[in-house]
N, C-alpha and C positions, 0 to 999 in steps of 0.2 A: 503494500498500499505505499504510495508514493503523493503526498500531498500536492508537489510542484507539479508531478505530470498529468495527475487528475485534477487540477483545479478547473473550474469553470468562472469564466468571467460573465458579467453581464452582458457583453457583445456578443459573446456565443450563444446566450438566451433570446438576444435581440435578433439575432441571423437566423438563429433554429425556427423562432416565430414568425418569420418575415414582418418584425414592427421596429422602428426605432428603440435606440439607447432609453431615450427619455419617455418613451411608453412604456417599456419595461419598468422603469424607477415609478411611474406612478403606479402602476398595478402594485408592486412591492410595497408602495406607501398608500394605498387603498383609496387612492382618488378616485373621485365619483365621477370621473369625466373621460372615461374609459368605457367604450362600446363591451356589454356585459361579455360576447361572442369572443371580442378580442382579450378580455382578463383571462377567460377561462381557457382560451390556447395557450396565453402565453404562462398560465398556473401549470398546463401540463406538461410544457417544454420544461418548464422550472422542476417539474417532480421528476421528469425523463433523465433530464441532465445531472439531478443532485446540486442545482445552484444552492438548495437552502442549505446544504451542509458546508457548500464553500462559503457562504457569507458567517456561518458559524464559527469557522476556522478561523477567521480573519480577526473575530471579535478577541475580546482580552480574556485571558483564561481564567480570570477570577471570575467569570460571568458564567456559572454552572448552575445545573438543574439540580443535584441532589438526585439524579434519577439514573440509574442504570436498564438499559432497555434489555429483554429478551425475545427472541423469535423461535419459536419450537413450532415441530409438525403437527403435533396434537397437544391436549394435557391429560389424557386418559391412560395413555403406555406405562406402564411401572418404569421403563428406562426415562423416559421424560420427568415422571414425577418425582422419581430420585436426584435427577440433574438437577431439577428445580430446585430441591429441597436443599441440596448441597451451594448451591448460588443464594438462596436467598437467606440462608442461616448466617455466610459470610458478609455478604453485603449490609445486612440489618445491624450486624455489629459493628460497622463500622458507620454507621449512620445514614444509611444511601436506602433509598426506596427502590422497590423493583418493577415494571412496567412489563407486562408480557403480552404477545401475540402471538397466536396460534393459525397455523396456514387452515385448518378446519376441512382435511380434506381435499386442498386443491389439487389439481390436477398438475401430476410430476413435472410436464412439460412446459407450465408455466410457473412452477415453484421459484427458479432462479431468478426469473424476472423482479416475480413478487418481493423475494427478499431483498434485492437489490434497489426497488422503488421505495420499501419500507425504510429501508436503512439512510438511504437520502433523505426522506424525507423527516424522519425523527432524529438523526446522530447530530448532535451540537446544538440543536434547536430545543425538541423535548428530553432527548437524553443526553448525558455525557460520553458515553459508549455506549456498547452494544454486543452481547452474548449471542450467537446463533447455534442452535440445536442441531446438529446432523445436516448442514447448509449443502445443498446443491451448488452455488454460485463459488467460483473461486477467488473473484474480486469484487469489492465493492468501493462506490464511487464516491468517499468521503476521505476526509482530514481527520476523523476523530477515530478514536480506538473502535476496531472490532476484533473479535477472537471466537472462535467456533470451539465445539465440543463434538468430536467424533465425526470431522466433516467429510463429504462423500469424495471430494476431488483427491486424488493423489498428491496435491501440492496446492497451496494456497498463498497468497501475497499477505497472509495478517497470520496471527499467533494462533497455535491448534491444538488444543487437550485432546490424547488419545489413550487408550490402555495398550499395554502390550500383547495385543491381539495374537499376535504369532506365537509368541512364547507360551502364553497362557494354553491354547491347545494344544502345542507340543507337549506341556507337562499333562494335560488331561489324558491325550491320547497313549503317552507312555505309561501312565497309571494302568491304563486297561492291558496295555500288553503285557505289563508285570503281572497281571491277574490271569494270564493265560489265552485273552482274546486275541486272534490271528484274524478273523473277519470282523472288520469293524465297519459301519457304514457311517457316513458322512451326510446330514443334511444342512447344507449350506444356506447362506443368508440372501440378502436382495443381491442379485445379479451386478457386477459393477462396484459395488459399494467398497472403500477401503479396506473397513474391517471384515466384510465377507470374504476379500481376496487373500488378506492377509490369515485369517484364520484357517481357509483352506491350504493355503503354504505350510502353516503349522502341522495341521492333518498329513499331508504327503511328508513333510520334513520327519515326524516321528516316526512313520512307518520306514522311511528310508533309512534310518538309524538303527532301526533292529531288523534289518534286512528282510523285511515283507514288502512283498511286491505291489505295487498299486494296482488294484482292480477299479478301473473306471465306473463298473456295474455298480460300485459300490457307493457313489457320491452322486446323491440327486440332489437340485435346485432347490430350496424353499425360498420363504419372503421375509423372514424372520417373523412368521406369524402362526397362530395355532393350527388354522383350517387347512394352510398349504402344508405344515410337518404332518399333517393326519394323512392327508395323500402319500407324500414320500415314505411314510413308516410302510404303509401299506403296501407298497411298490417294492421297500427293500425286501418286507419279510414276504412275498410272494416271490422272491428269488429261488431257483433250483436249489443255491446254495447261501440262505439268506445269512447276515450278518449276527452274530452272537453278542454285539455290544454296537452302539449308535452314540457318537459323537455329535451333538446338536449345536449350531452356531448359536443360538440362545436359550435362555429359561423358557421363554414361549413356545419355542421349537419343540423343545423336551416335554413340555406338558401336552403337544399334540403328540409325541409317543406313546405317554401315557395312554391319552385315550383310544390311540388306534391298538395299542396293545389290550386294552381294556374288549375293544371291540371284536378282538379275534381270540375272545376266550383266554388269554393268558396271561400272564403275571410277572411281575418287574418284584426283583431281579432275576428270579427263578429261570423265567425262560429268554430273557433279555436284558441287558446292564445297558444305562443310560445316564450320558454326563452330558451336563447344559453349560451355561456361559452368560454369565450377568451375577449372581447369587441376589435376585429379587427377592423382597420380603416372603413369597409363596412358595420359594423352593425349599424351604425348611419346614411348611406345613403339610407338603403334599404327602400321599401314601404311595411308598414308601419316600422319605425325605430323598431330596434331588442332590447326589452329588454333582458339583459346578463349579466351575470358576468365577471367582470374585474380581471383580475389575474396578471395586472400588466406586462405584458409580457418583455417590455423593461427593466423594474426593474430586473426581473429574471436574464436577461442577463449582466444586470450591476454588479449585486453583484455577479455572476459569474466571472465576469473579475474582480472583487476586490478582491475575494478569491484568484484566481491564481496569481494575482500579488503580493497579500501579501506574498503568500508561497515562488512565485519565489523569494522575499526579504529577505527571512528564517524566516519570522515572521510566530508565531503560528496562526492555525486557530482550535479552539478548537472544534466547533459545525461542525458536522459529515453531518447531516440534516439541512438545511437552508431553513426555509418555508417565503414564501410573502405571505402577507395575501391578502384575495379577498374582493371586495364588489360588491354590487348587482347595476345595472345601469339601471333606470326603464326608459324606453321609451313607447314607444303605440303597443306595439304587444299581450298585454294582457288585459283581460276586465272583470269587476266583473259579475259575473252570480248568479242567484238564488236570 
């Protein structure tokens, strides 16, 4: 994120709107001598170009709002809820308010543009900095701080917080291998998402380190949700040589495994072992309690809040990619075989 590179001037707005600089100025100052349709056109260009953020960036740093913005894909998913909890605790402890926006099922094809417009509209005027959870966009037109949690892009021009996805799955699959499992299925996350790619790589590397050949029929692509995982599990268990264990890319997918196993009249872990990833609250209360990879979701949120508040205060944050370590939490959903 380079303020000088991304700076937008009043002349840029005037050119894009097809009006004079003085007309843009009158619109910005709420003068009533501008035709409504002209004013509406200028406001559209201001939003599209992020000029509101550019103006705010030139204002005094002491002119702050005391608000951190939060853009999330939803408010109901356990991952999102735990991230919000971590962010909220941190910002409230230092006297900031939190303003959250959810995409509410917005089309994924529109998600990046919606995020960019919202950041341009809010950052530096309504908020002093913004945290975006699982953002689609890799860049934002703003001179004020933006921090991401679990971005979908492989690289971003703003700081990001992720977990050690690769290492976490490696540790989980290695645990299954130590229990004697050799046919280990993998239910992946949303295709193309950075965390999905890294978790699949962790699965593959754990097999390779144990000299277990990679079988592509044991890998199915889920979408980080329960219904997709139910279908994936039925496909894996219908194989001529089905897996004895399944590594699910997140806990919600693991719960889909639980449901599919019950639908087939089987039981866990007697007939199938399963490991999840996230360690959401529900993972300890299902029957049997789920062995899972804890990625410290609240900690990810708190770290994102720490970074954005440091940047708001003008302090440098040297690390672009900030990794939160994972740990394997062993419960009762896996058993020794062989």
